[in-house]
Structures are given as structure tokens and as C-alpha cells.
N, CA, C and O of each residue as an XYZ file, in Angstrom:
856
protein
N     100.198     87.074    104.902
C     100.476     88.283    104.433
C      99.288     89.275    104.591
O      98.174     88.925    104.203
N      99.485     90.487    105.140
C      98.388     91.521    105.222
C      98.119     91.898    103.903
O      98.973     92.083    103.037
N      96.641     92.032    103.745
C      96.191     92.619    102.370
C      95.108     93.870    102.956
O      94.426     93.779    103.977
N      95.154     94.959    102.082
C      94.194     95.932    102.225
C      93.391     96.121    100.953
O      93.748     95.741     99.838
N      92.217     96.781    101.260
C      91.634     97.168     99.804
C      91.791     98.747     99.629
O      91.890     99.604    100.507
N      91.785     98.876     98.299
C      91.959    100.316     97.871
C      91.240    100.521     96.659
O      90.969     99.515     96.002
N      90.869    101.673     96.227
C      90.185    101.893     95.022
C      91.206    101.963     93.899
O      92.354    102.361     94.094
N      90.709    101.528     92.608
C      91.450    101.630     91.387
C      91.644    103.051     90.998
O      92.704    103.505     90.566
N      90.531    103.731     91.184
C      90.626    105.116     90.664
C      89.656    105.983     91.579
O      88.641    105.507     92.088
N      90.007    107.109     91.714
C      89.117    108.129     92.466
C      89.388    109.429     91.680
O      90.468    109.606     91.116
N      88.311    110.406     91.649
C      88.639    111.735     91.280
C      89.760    112.449     91.717
O      90.219    112.216     92.835
N      90.321    113.390     90.894
C      91.773    113.954     91.377
C      91.590    114.660     92.737
O      92.547    114.828     93.494
N      90.276    115.092     93.044
C      90.280    115.970     94.407
C      90.378    114.923     95.528
O      90.532    115.303     96.689
N      90.299    113.693     95.238
C      90.295    112.773     96.457
C      91.719    111.882     96.459
O      92.038    111.198     97.431
N      92.467    111.972     95.340
C      93.627    111.319     95.168
C      94.569    111.701     96.204
O      94.678    112.917     96.365
N      95.295    110.930     96.966
C      96.215    111.313     97.940
C      95.375    111.446     99.422
O      96.037    111.563    100.453
N      93.916    111.422     99.474
C      93.246    111.505    100.576
C      92.477    110.364    100.981
O      91.924    110.377    102.081
N      92.381    109.366    100.201
C      91.655    108.098    100.632
C      92.084    107.364    101.750
O      93.283    107.180    101.962
N      91.160    106.909    102.514
C      91.665    106.530    103.834
C      92.612    105.393    103.841
O      93.307    105.221    104.842
N      92.705    104.630    102.863
C      93.658    103.595    102.898
C      95.036    104.115    103.059
O      95.969    103.406    103.435
N      95.140    105.381    102.763
C      96.536    106.099    103.016
C      97.063    105.900    104.489
O      98.218    105.615    104.803
N      95.910    106.123    105.396
C      96.242    105.989    106.720
C      96.909    104.623    107.148
O      97.856    104.510    107.925
N      96.277    103.664    106.534
C      96.803    102.303    106.903
C      97.878    101.923    106.203
O      98.597    101.094    106.759
N      98.275    102.400    104.848
C      99.576    102.203    104.332
C     100.523    102.805    105.096
O     101.496    102.100    105.361
N     100.509    104.041    105.575
C     101.367    104.771    106.224
C     101.699    104.034    107.614
O     102.851    103.857    108.007
N     100.646    103.662    108.249
C     100.919    102.714    109.699
C     101.693    101.434    109.147
O     102.687    101.135    109.809
N     101.491    100.863    108.368
C     102.064     99.622    107.813
C     103.549    100.033    107.637
O     104.427     99.469    108.290
N     103.854    101.137    106.646
C     105.115    101.606    106.497
C     105.999    101.762    107.730
O     107.039    101.120    107.877
N     105.543    102.629    108.590
C     106.018    102.927    109.973
C     106.475    101.749    110.752
O     107.567    101.635    111.310
N     105.411    100.803    110.719
C     105.634     99.545    111.615
C     106.609     98.497    110.773
O     107.117     97.536    111.351
N     106.821     98.746    109.421
C     107.851     97.820    108.792
C     107.123     96.477    108.433
O     107.785     95.458    108.240
N     105.886     96.484    108.352
C     104.948     95.277    108.013
C     104.697     95.312    106.422
O     104.155     96.287    105.902
N     105.109     94.226    105.702
C     104.720     94.149    104.261
C     103.091     93.995    104.195
O     102.378     93.620    105.126
N     102.736     94.311    103.093
C     101.381     94.111    102.818
C     101.145     94.077    101.161
O     102.055     94.426    100.410
N      99.845     93.628    100.653
C      99.541     93.613     99.403
C      98.340     94.432     99.232
O      97.693     94.747    100.231
N      97.959     94.831     97.994
C      96.698     95.808     97.962
C      95.727     95.034     97.074
O      96.102     94.449     96.058
N      94.554     95.053     97.470
C      93.421     94.481     96.573
C      92.679     95.555     96.009
O      91.818     96.060     96.731
N      92.852     96.032     94.790
C      92.138     96.997     94.187
C      90.680     96.800     93.777
O      90.338     95.782     93.175
N      89.866     97.717     94.080
C      88.475     97.318     93.992
C      87.885     98.509     93.133
O      88.353     99.646     93.187
N      86.749     98.124     92.286
C      86.022     99.235     91.548
C      84.681     99.230     92.256
O      84.468     98.611     93.299
N      83.683    100.064     91.522
C      82.353    100.351     92.032
C      81.495     99.007     92.115
O      80.656     98.821     92.996
N      81.787     98.109     91.129
C      81.077     96.968     91.112
C      81.490     96.031     92.393
O      80.689     95.577     93.210
N      82.777     95.855     92.396
C      83.131     95.137     93.731
C      82.526     95.827     95.099
O      82.035     95.129     95.986
N      82.599     97.135     95.182
C      82.313     97.838     96.180
C      80.931     97.507     96.644
O      80.626     97.415     97.833
N      80.062     97.322     95.579
C      78.407     97.139     95.859
C      78.259     95.727     96.060
O      77.131     95.424     96.449
N      79.022     94.816     95.919
C      78.842     93.400     95.917
C      78.476     92.864     97.357
O      78.838     93.523     98.331
N      77.807     91.753     97.515
C      77.579     91.282     98.799
C      78.813     90.636     99.495
O      78.874     90.579    100.723
N      79.795     90.151     98.688
C      80.944     89.577     99.293
C      81.846     90.716     99.939
O      82.557     90.447    100.908
N      81.807     91.957     99.403
C      82.634     93.101     99.992
C      81.942     93.635    101.086
O      82.551     94.000    102.092
N      80.541     93.727    100.968
C      79.715     94.247    102.090
C      79.768     93.284    103.225
O      79.512     93.806    104.310
N      80.011     92.129    103.249
C      80.337     91.237    104.251
C      81.612     91.558    104.996
O      81.727     91.300    106.194
N      82.681     92.187    104.198
C      83.707     92.584    104.916
C      83.754     94.028    105.388
O      84.502     94.377    106.301
N      82.886     94.917    104.704
C      82.762     96.401    105.062
C      81.375     96.737    104.943
O      81.009     97.036    103.807
N      80.518     96.757    105.859
C      79.094     97.007    105.682
C      78.672     98.255    104.831
O      77.615     98.356    104.208
N      79.654     99.172    104.908
C      79.323    100.480    104.329
C      80.066    100.509    102.884
O      79.947    101.477    102.134
N      80.676     99.610    102.627
C      81.197     99.588    101.183
C      82.459    100.489    100.895
O      82.870    100.776     99.771
N      83.030    100.905    102.151
C      84.156    101.912    101.896
C      85.633    101.095    101.925
O      85.705     99.872    102.046
N      86.646    101.873    101.810
C      88.000    101.319    101.967
C      88.593    102.119    102.976
O      88.289    103.302    103.134
N      89.612    101.386    103.815
C      90.099    100.050    103.448
C      89.486     99.007    104.177
O      88.848     99.241    105.203
N      89.655     97.726    103.658
C      89.423     96.542    104.493
C      90.740     96.009    104.778
O      91.585     96.036    103.883
N      90.995     95.565    105.826
C      92.317     94.986    106.332
C      92.090     93.577    106.725
O      91.292     93.291    107.617
N      92.777     92.688    106.077
C      92.897     91.183    106.301
C      94.191     90.552    106.586
O      95.182     90.800    105.899
N      94.208     89.708    107.624
C      95.435     88.816    107.919
C      95.102     87.839    108.620
O      94.364     88.049    109.582
N      95.527     86.585    108.349
C      95.399     85.282    108.996
C      93.959     85.145    109.485
O      93.762     84.901    110.676
N      92.837     85.304    108.542
C      91.559     85.201    108.947
C      90.898     86.154    109.797
O      89.794     85.983    110.315
N      91.699     87.257    109.921
C      91.097     88.496    110.705
C      90.722     89.489    109.610
O      91.509     89.741    108.698
N      89.634     89.998    109.694
C      89.103     91.120    108.710
C      88.781     92.287    109.678
O      88.122     92.198    110.713
N      89.377     93.427    109.147
C      88.856     94.753    110.020
C      88.501     95.830    108.920
O      88.935     95.742    107.771
N      87.706     96.821    109.338
C      87.406     97.965    108.434
C      87.355     99.052    109.653
O      87.365     98.861    110.869
N      87.303    100.137    108.973
C      87.405    101.646    109.627
C      89.061    101.840    110.004
O      89.813    101.180    110.722
N      89.262    103.048    109.184
C      90.867    103.213    109.219
C      91.269    103.463    110.672
O      92.366    103.022    111.016
N      90.574    104.071    111.510
C      91.012    104.326    112.955
C      91.355    103.083    113.660
O      92.343    102.941    114.380
N      90.354    102.085    113.368
C      90.421    100.731    114.139
C      91.662     99.982    113.562
O      92.381     99.347    114.334
N      91.924    100.035    112.282
C      92.984     99.275    111.639
C      94.316     99.948    111.995
O      95.319     99.267    112.207
N      94.325    101.376    112.066
C      95.601    101.933    112.617
C      95.991    101.541    113.916
O      97.165    101.273    114.169
N      95.072    101.487    114.773
C      95.108    101.121    116.150
C      95.591     99.799    116.363
O      96.497     99.581    117.167
N      94.958     98.763    115.590
C      95.416     97.412    115.475
C      96.903     97.323    115.105
O      97.646     96.597    115.765
N      97.320     97.985    114.150
C      98.594     97.962    113.671
C      99.584     98.534    114.570
O     100.689     98.009    114.702
N      99.231     99.612    115.208
C     100.064    100.311    116.084
C     100.381     99.526    117.384
O     101.442     99.643    117.996
N      99.399     98.747    117.730
C      99.406     97.929    118.953
C     100.620     96.900    118.682
O     101.079     96.313    119.661
N     101.146     96.658    117.444
C     102.234     95.807    117.275
C     103.518     96.274    116.944
O     104.406     95.535    116.519
N     103.643     97.549    117.139
C     104.839     98.176    116.888
C     105.066     99.429    117.750
O     104.238    100.340    117.788
N     106.143     99.440    118.395
C     106.732    100.612    119.205
C     107.002    101.688    118.335
O     107.284    102.713    118.956
N     107.012    101.810    117.037
C     107.314    102.897    116.216
C     106.093    103.824    116.114
O     106.189    104.988    115.724
N     104.861    103.206    116.510
C     103.593    103.967    116.525
C     103.160    104.089    117.841
O     102.454    105.081    118.024
N     103.381    103.326    118.900
C     102.934    103.532    120.125
C     104.024    103.180    121.164
O     104.679    102.138    121.148
N     104.139    104.197    122.088
C     105.175    103.952    123.315
C     104.944    102.663    124.078
O     103.810    102.208    124.225
N     105.898    102.152    124.504
C     105.773    100.935    125.298
C     105.328    101.261    126.581
O     104.627    100.380    127.082
N     105.531    102.334    127.326
C     104.970    102.686    128.666
C     103.436    103.124    128.417
O     102.946    103.738    127.470
N     102.846    102.603    129.584
C     101.333    102.716    129.455
C     100.841    104.116    129.308
O      99.962    104.450    128.513
N     101.429    104.861    130.080
C     100.945    106.209    130.034
C     101.007    107.028    128.552
O     100.146    107.740    128.035
N     102.277    106.678    128.096
C     102.748    107.253    126.723
C     101.717    106.659    125.734
O     101.270    107.369    124.833
N     101.333    105.385    125.882
C     100.449    104.439    124.825
C      99.166    105.160    125.076
O      98.535    105.496    124.073
N      98.669    105.457    126.266
C      97.232    105.933    126.347
C      97.269    107.316    125.823
O      96.261    107.719    125.242
N      98.264    108.081    125.945
C      98.180    109.540    125.331
C      98.362    109.389    123.892
O      97.814    110.292    123.260
N      98.898    108.619    123.267
C      98.864    108.445    121.821
C      97.693    107.985    121.315
O      97.355    108.340    120.186
N      96.983    107.219    121.991
C      95.706    106.527    121.649
C      94.685    107.720    121.838
O      93.797    107.808    120.991
N      94.720    108.626    122.838
C      93.897    109.696    123.149
C      93.815    110.642    121.925
O      92.759    111.111    121.500
N      95.255    110.911    121.315
C      95.317    111.758    120.165
C      94.682    111.245    118.846
O      94.151    112.003    118.035
N      94.777    109.870    118.688
C      94.291    109.293    117.493
C      92.735    109.543    117.614
O      92.100    109.867    116.610
N      92.184    109.408    118.714
C      90.602    109.612    118.845
C      90.328    110.915    118.602
O      89.414    111.209    117.833
N      91.170    111.974    119.296
C      90.918    113.419    119.086
C      90.890    113.695    117.593
O      90.011    114.408    117.108
N      91.895    113.108    116.823
C      91.879    113.560    115.460
C      90.743    113.104    114.701
O      90.309    113.806    113.787
N      90.215    111.986    114.995
C      88.906    111.519    114.390
C      87.624    112.211    114.841
O      86.822    112.600    113.992
N      87.373    112.398    116.293
C      86.331    112.935    116.823
C      86.299    114.583    116.999
O      85.262    115.235    116.881
N      87.447    115.089    117.264
C      87.415    116.391    117.697
C      87.894    117.222    116.433
O      87.591    118.414    116.381
N      88.607    116.660    115.445
C      89.026    117.497    114.465
C      88.449    117.151    113.153
O      87.994    118.048    112.443
N      88.432    115.811    112.745
C      87.897    115.528    111.570
C      86.388    115.648    111.338
O      85.907    115.710    110.207
N      85.728    115.674    112.367
C      84.233    115.904    112.180
C      84.014    117.299    111.665
O      83.227    117.396    110.723
N      84.601    118.446    112.144
C      84.627    119.638    111.569
C      85.175    119.843    110.127
O      84.540    120.414    109.241
N      86.424    119.314    109.987
C      86.993    119.429    108.659
C      86.259    118.785    107.704
O      85.981    119.402    106.676
N      85.869    117.577    107.865
C      85.240    116.904    106.846
C      83.853    117.634    106.397
O      83.546    117.699    105.207
N      83.091    118.144    107.360
C      81.928    118.958    107.080
C      82.244    120.102    106.262
O      81.359    120.493    105.500
N      83.411    120.742    106.286
C      83.763    121.840    105.539
C      84.162    121.371    104.048
O      83.827    122.006    103.048
N      84.854    120.283    104.023
C      85.327    119.575    102.714
C      83.992    119.200    101.907
O      83.883    119.493    100.717
N      82.972    118.527    102.627
C      81.769    118.242    101.969
C      81.102    119.439    101.198
O      80.712    119.379    100.032
N      81.031    120.530    102.020
C      80.495    121.683    101.452
C      81.268    122.119    100.201
O      80.697    122.271     99.121
N      82.414    122.290    100.353
C      83.193    122.843     99.321
C      83.367    121.973     98.049
O      83.301    122.483     96.931
N      83.591    120.644     98.244
C      83.621    119.856     97.082
C      82.295    119.249     96.590
O      82.286    118.734     95.472
N      81.312    119.265     97.242
C      80.026    118.582     96.773
C      78.839    119.511     96.692
O      77.860    119.184     96.020
N      78.888    120.749     97.401
C      77.823    121.519     97.428
C      77.796    123.077     97.610
O      76.972    123.822     98.141
N      79.153    123.334     96.897
C      79.406    124.756     96.913
C      78.370    125.747     96.389
O      78.204    126.855     96.899
N      77.651    125.265     95.296
C      76.790    126.085     94.639
C      75.294    126.120     95.256
O      74.417    126.902     94.890
N      75.166    125.149     96.238
C      73.825    125.156     96.992
C      73.611    126.334     97.853
O      74.557    126.752     98.520
N      72.536    126.869     97.898
C      72.164    127.956     98.786
C      72.512    127.732    100.222
O      73.292    128.447    100.851
N      71.858    126.654    100.716
C      72.149    126.190    102.078
C      73.591    126.195    102.449
O      73.993    126.630    103.528
N      74.308    125.727    101.580
C      75.869    125.536    101.733
C      76.290    126.977    101.965
O      76.820    127.212    103.050
N      76.133    127.963    101.116
C      76.769    129.258    101.021
C      76.326    129.938    102.479
O      77.097    130.664    103.106
N      74.991    129.608    102.932
C      74.688    130.224    104.103
C      75.369    129.493    105.382
O      75.571    130.139    106.410
N      75.674    128.288    105.290
C      76.287    127.367    106.412
C      77.717    127.537    106.431
O      78.314    127.508    107.507
N      78.351    127.719    105.286
C      79.836    127.481    105.292
C      80.497    128.417    106.205
O      81.448    127.918    106.807
N      80.219    129.762    106.488
C      80.920    130.748    107.276
C      80.899    130.259    108.704
O      81.868    130.465    109.433
N      79.831    129.619    109.127
C      79.765    129.004    110.461
C      80.752    127.720    110.581
O      81.411    127.522    111.602
N      80.795    126.889    109.480
C      81.621    125.780    109.620
C      82.937    126.124    109.476
O      83.765    125.460    110.099
N      83.348    127.155    108.682
C      84.609    127.517    108.626
C      85.274    128.165    109.867
O      86.469    127.994    110.110
N      84.444    128.928    110.655
C      84.791    129.351    111.819
C      85.049    128.148    112.844
O      86.019    128.229    113.598
N      84.305    127.168    112.883
C      84.331    125.958    113.798
C      85.750    125.259    113.683
O      86.420    124.889    114.646
N      86.152    125.119    112.135
C      87.404    124.623    111.742
C      88.599    125.437    112.331
O      89.533    124.942    112.961
N      88.426    126.815    112.022
C      89.472    127.665    112.500
C      89.755    127.682    114.020
O      90.864    127.925    114.495
N      88.557    127.380    114.795
C      88.754    127.353    116.220
C      89.542    125.999    116.541
O      90.561    126.017    117.231
N      89.136    125.100    116.129
C      89.761    123.812    116.282
C      91.370    123.867    115.875
O      92.201    123.367    116.633
N      91.726    124.455    114.729
C      93.035    124.594    114.304
C      93.898    125.317    115.293
O      95.017    124.968    115.667
N      93.118    126.529    115.719
C      93.878    127.349    116.761
C      94.077    126.568    118.035
O      95.102    126.720    118.700
N      93.135    125.748    118.384
C      93.410    125.151    119.640
C      94.302    123.992    119.580
O      94.940    123.621    120.566
N      94.359    123.400    118.413
C      95.349    122.509    118.227
C      96.811    123.114    118.057
O      97.778    122.546    118.565
N      96.912    124.081    117.454
C      98.312    124.909    117.324
C      98.680    125.395    118.690
O      99.869    125.499    118.990
N      97.644    125.726    119.613
C      98.096    126.210    120.865
C      98.730    125.086    121.636
O      99.791    125.266    122.233
N      98.123    123.961    121.638
C      98.595    122.584    122.277
C      99.977    122.252    121.699
O     100.908    121.987    122.459
N     100.136    122.262    120.265
C     101.419    121.913    119.837
C     102.531    122.850    120.090
O     103.691    122.440    120.050
N     102.198    124.306    120.396
C     103.308    125.089    120.529
C     104.692    124.886    119.806
O     104.824    124.856    118.582
N     105.589    124.766    120.621
C     107.087    124.469    119.960
C     107.355    123.058    120.082
O     108.536    122.712    120.042
N     106.563    122.289    120.207
C     106.706    120.776    120.128
C     106.896    120.375    118.472
O     106.485    121.021    117.508
N     107.588    119.206    118.475
C     107.761    118.716    116.968
C     106.564    117.847    116.864
O     106.068    117.748    115.742
N     105.992    117.171    117.893
C     104.834    116.292    117.695
C     103.852    116.559    118.668
O     104.141    117.422    119.497
N     102.669    115.966    118.756
C     101.694    116.093    119.811
C     102.098    115.801    121.098
O     101.754    116.478    122.067
N     102.879    114.732    121.166
C     103.559    114.414    122.558
C     105.099    114.480    122.365
O     105.595    115.306    121.598
N     105.879    113.559    123.105
C     107.372    113.723    122.998
C     108.053    113.051    121.820
O     109.254    113.199    121.591
N     107.134    112.210    120.987
C     107.727    111.644    119.667
C     106.706    111.362    118.866
O     105.584    111.519    119.349
N     106.802    110.956    117.676
C     105.853    110.611    116.721
C     105.109    109.383    117.056
O     105.695    108.387    117.479
N     103.802    109.427    116.875
C     103.071    108.196    117.332
C     101.897    108.134    116.176
O     101.798    108.850    115.179
N     101.088    107.126    116.584
C      99.990    106.875    115.653
C      98.984    108.175    115.780
O      98.351    108.569    114.800
N      98.899    108.763    116.985
C      98.075    110.018    116.948
C      98.596    111.059    116.120
O      97.758    111.863    115.712
N      99.839    111.240    115.762
C     100.268    112.319    114.846
C      99.905    111.877    113.439
O      99.479    112.684    112.613
N     100.089    110.499    113.158
C      99.783    110.062    111.907
C      98.249    110.144    111.580
O      97.972    110.296    110.390
N      97.307    110.070    112.403
C      95.953    110.131    112.282
C      95.752    111.603    112.108
O      95.068    112.073    111.199
N      96.334    112.266    112.954
C      95.983    113.974    112.945
C      96.494    114.661    111.662
O      95.857    115.583    111.152
N      97.617    114.214    111.163
C      98.237    114.697    109.774
C      97.194    114.404    108.665
O      96.749    115.288    107.933
N      96.846    113.131    108.595
C      95.872    112.694    107.522
C      94.582    113.504    107.500
O      94.006    113.872    106.476
N      94.168    113.755    108.846
C      92.917    114.680    108.873
C      93.220    116.104    108.323
O      92.425    116.625    107.540
N      94.310    116.718    108.703
C      94.635    118.013    108.296
C      94.768    118.083    106.834
O      94.400    119.057    106.178
N      95.334    116.964    106.313
C      95.397    117.067    104.779
C      94.033    117.212    104.116
O      94.070    117.536    102.929
N      92.942    117.046    104.623
C      91.670    117.077    104.003
C      91.501    118.662    103.718
O      90.712    119.043    102.852
N      92.142    119.413    104.351
C      92.036    120.934    104.220
C      92.992    121.422    103.028
O      93.187    122.626    102.864
N      93.547    120.519    102.250
C      94.461    121.126    101.257
C      93.812    122.054    100.094
O      94.439    122.864     99.411
N      92.574    121.798    100.021
C      91.864    122.670     98.993
C      91.668    124.137     99.589
O      91.188    125.037     98.900
N      92.038    124.308    100.805
C      91.815    125.595    101.329
C      93.261    126.223    101.755
O      94.286    125.542    101.741
N      93.229    127.617    102.140
C      94.443    128.045    102.799
C      94.273    128.082    104.281
O      95.027    128.899    104.810
N      93.586    127.504    105.008
C      93.330    127.625    106.497
C      94.519    127.340    107.287
O      94.787    127.900    108.350
N      95.249    126.405    106.692
C      96.575    126.192    107.557
C      97.432    127.231    107.482
O      98.306    127.321    108.345
N      97.345    128.154    106.493
C      98.253    129.133    106.364
C      98.275    130.303    107.376
O      99.161    131.154    107.460
N      97.017    130.198    108.225
C      96.820    131.078    109.295
C      97.425    130.577    110.603
O      97.487    131.263    111.624
N      97.888    129.262    110.481
C      98.504    128.626    111.768
C      99.705    127.984    111.227
O      99.687    126.786    110.944
N     100.880    128.803    111.047
C     102.088    128.202    110.461
C     102.818    127.225    111.387
O     103.577    126.364    110.942
N     102.584    127.376    112.585
C     103.116    126.124    113.482
C     102.465    124.960    113.102
O     103.131    123.931    112.985
N     101.099    124.956    112.860
C     100.445    123.689    112.560
C     100.821    123.242    111.090
O     100.950    122.048    110.821
N     100.977    124.153    110.228
C     101.376    123.866    108.812
C     102.688    123.200    108.863
O     102.845    122.165    108.215
N     103.743    123.740    109.641
C     105.117    123.120    109.554
C     104.997    121.790    110.316
O     105.861    120.998    109.940
N     104.311    121.379    111.127
C     103.944    120.246    111.747
C     103.562    119.269    110.867
O     104.165    118.195    110.857
N     102.531    119.514    110.033
C     102.076    118.625    109.093
C     103.017    118.334    108.007
O     103.094    117.181    107.581
N     103.793    119.345    107.486
C     104.718    119.107    106.569
C     105.893    118.329    107.052
O     106.496    117.623    106.243
N     106.290    118.396    108.341
C     107.389    117.705    108.935
C     106.961    116.089    108.937
O     107.725    115.140    108.761
N     105.705    116.052    109.155
C     105.177    114.540    109.334
C     105.139    113.936    107.924
O     105.568    112.802    107.709
N     104.615    114.717    106.969
C     104.608    114.316    105.561
C     105.998    113.915    104.844
O     106.108    113.108    103.921
N     107.108    114.697    105.503
C     108.351    114.411    105.039
C     108.883    112.960    105.356
O     109.816    112.466    104.723
N     108.276    112.362    106.298
C     108.711    111.159    106.801
C     108.801    110.005    105.703
O     107.786    109.798    105.038
N     109.802    109.332    105.493
C     110.079    108.290    104.484
C     108.792    107.458    104.366
O     108.231    107.209    103.299
N     108.394    107.063    105.566
C     107.201    106.099    105.546
C     105.836    106.631    105.036
O     104.994    105.934    104.469
N     105.720    107.982    105.316
C     104.520    108.641    104.575
C     104.768    108.747    103.082
O     103.938    108.309    102.285
N     105.915    109.330    102.686
C     106.287    109.272    101.137
C     105.952    108.035    100.557
O     105.259    108.048     99.540
N     106.405    106.763    101.130
C     106.244    105.593    100.454
C     104.669    105.133    100.368
O     104.231    104.429     99.459
N     103.948    105.605    101.378
C     102.590    105.272    101.360
C     101.698    106.119    100.358
O     100.648    105.710     99.862
N     102.216    107.239    100.158
C     101.565    108.170     99.355
C     101.818    107.769     98.021
O     100.908    107.813     97.193
N     103.122    107.325     97.678
C     103.482    106.896     96.303
C     102.702    105.705     95.939
O     102.319    105.589     94.775
N     102.411    104.748     96.874
C     101.705    103.680     96.716
C     100.385    103.818     96.150
O      99.932    103.326     95.117
N      99.734    104.731     97.185
C      98.231    105.111     96.600
C      98.103    105.834     95.352
O      97.085    105.700     94.674
N      99.020    106.565     95.007
C      98.996    107.334     93.891
C      99.413    106.761     92.560
O      99.182    107.325     91.490
N     100.104    105.487     92.699
C     100.644    104.802     91.589
C      99.586    104.353     90.558
O      99.864    104.493     89.367
N      98.436    103.843     90.902
C      97.455    103.380     89.856
C      96.709    104.562     89.391
O      96.269    104.489     88.244
N      96.466    105.708     90.107
C      95.968    106.711     89.466
C      96.753    107.321     88.327
O      96.241    107.660     87.260
N      98.094    107.440     88.643
C      99.043    108.103     87.906
C      99.103    107.141     86.587
O      99.162    107.715     85.500
N      99.092    105.780     86.613
C      99.245    104.923     85.530
C      98.095    105.109     84.756
O      98.328    105.039     83.549
N      96.805    105.345     85.088
C      95.561    105.401     84.280
C      95.748    106.832     83.663
O      95.401    106.986     82.492
N      96.219    107.786     84.295
C      96.271    109.159     83.755
C      97.310    109.313     82.457
O      97.171    110.145     81.561
N      98.312    108.390     82.547
C      99.423    108.355     81.485
C      99.028    107.972     80.233
O      99.849    107.914     79.317
């Protein structure tokens, strides 16, 4: 049985964004059952967990003696087992993988920088000075992505792991209204979020947070 690690609790601003969501979504799209190992800060700091994840993050993926970390690597591993996430033709597969890396390297780097300023350093003078430049960089990336998307439903000719990763990156901007300026991109994100597999993955991540809040 596949198992993944996830946090028992995170602050509200992070709920629905923690990176185990990416892996849950991939597993749901691939139709692969899994179980969740919930961890807290004590487990996160333990030597046993650091043996699995050197940086103490989530998720850790385990199956049949194989242990993986980094959500992008895990999603790619899952996708390689399912044509629901990667096309079977070599060219289509390569294009989907390209978009997975583009989401992490060309888009998330900009988006995450903005989120860290807004959520962790908004009152700092350096952040106030630096934020306009960071926002401009994010807007530029969003416009470039929207231009590529055009009237396509997905980044290529069907939903792939590239779309899965890109949408989870775009979701990081939910505390802003930046996607409102790119309605095509906003509709693309919402279209992917409407997929039943995403809805199941999100519900699974949110369940322990909601139970603790009840």
C-alpha cells in the first residue's frame, strides 16, 4: 500500500495548499489507493523522519521499500505509472513533463516569493520596497502563461501531470486578486479544480483540519 505523510494541522492560510495535495491529486487521477501518515512538529524534527525527508517537509511517499520526497518527483513517479497523467506517446509524454518542470521552475519560484512576502513579512520595510518588483514578475509570468494557453482547455491537448502541477502553483495566489487580471487563466484553474479527483484530494487534506476546528 502506498503511504504519504501529511501534517495533522497547519494554519488556515496554508490549508488546501500543503504540497501533499499534489500527490493526493495525482494518486486520485491514477486510481491508486493510499493511506496517510499524519505527523506533527515533533515527528517532523525527529531523526527517523529526517532519514526519509532531509528537510523535514511533507509529503514523504513510501511503497514497497521505496521512499521518495519532493512533490514534483513524487508526482512524476506516479504519473509514469498512469496514462491518466502522462500520454503514452513519447512526444506527448515529454511535453507533459516539460510543463511539470515549468510549473516548478518558471512559475512557482516567482509566485512563492510573493506569497512569502505577503504572508510572513508584509510589515517589514524591505518587503514593502521589494513587493512591487516581485508582483510585476508574477504578473509577467501569468500573462505569458495565459498567452500560451489561449483558447486551449489544458496546456497541451489533454489534462496531464503538467496541468496538475501548474494549477497547484496557481492556487498559491489565492490570497491575491492577480488571477482576476487573466480571466482565461483563472477559468483554466477553476476547470482543473472541478475535476472529481482534485475534489477528493482536497477533501482528504482538509478533513483533519476541519475535524480539529469542529
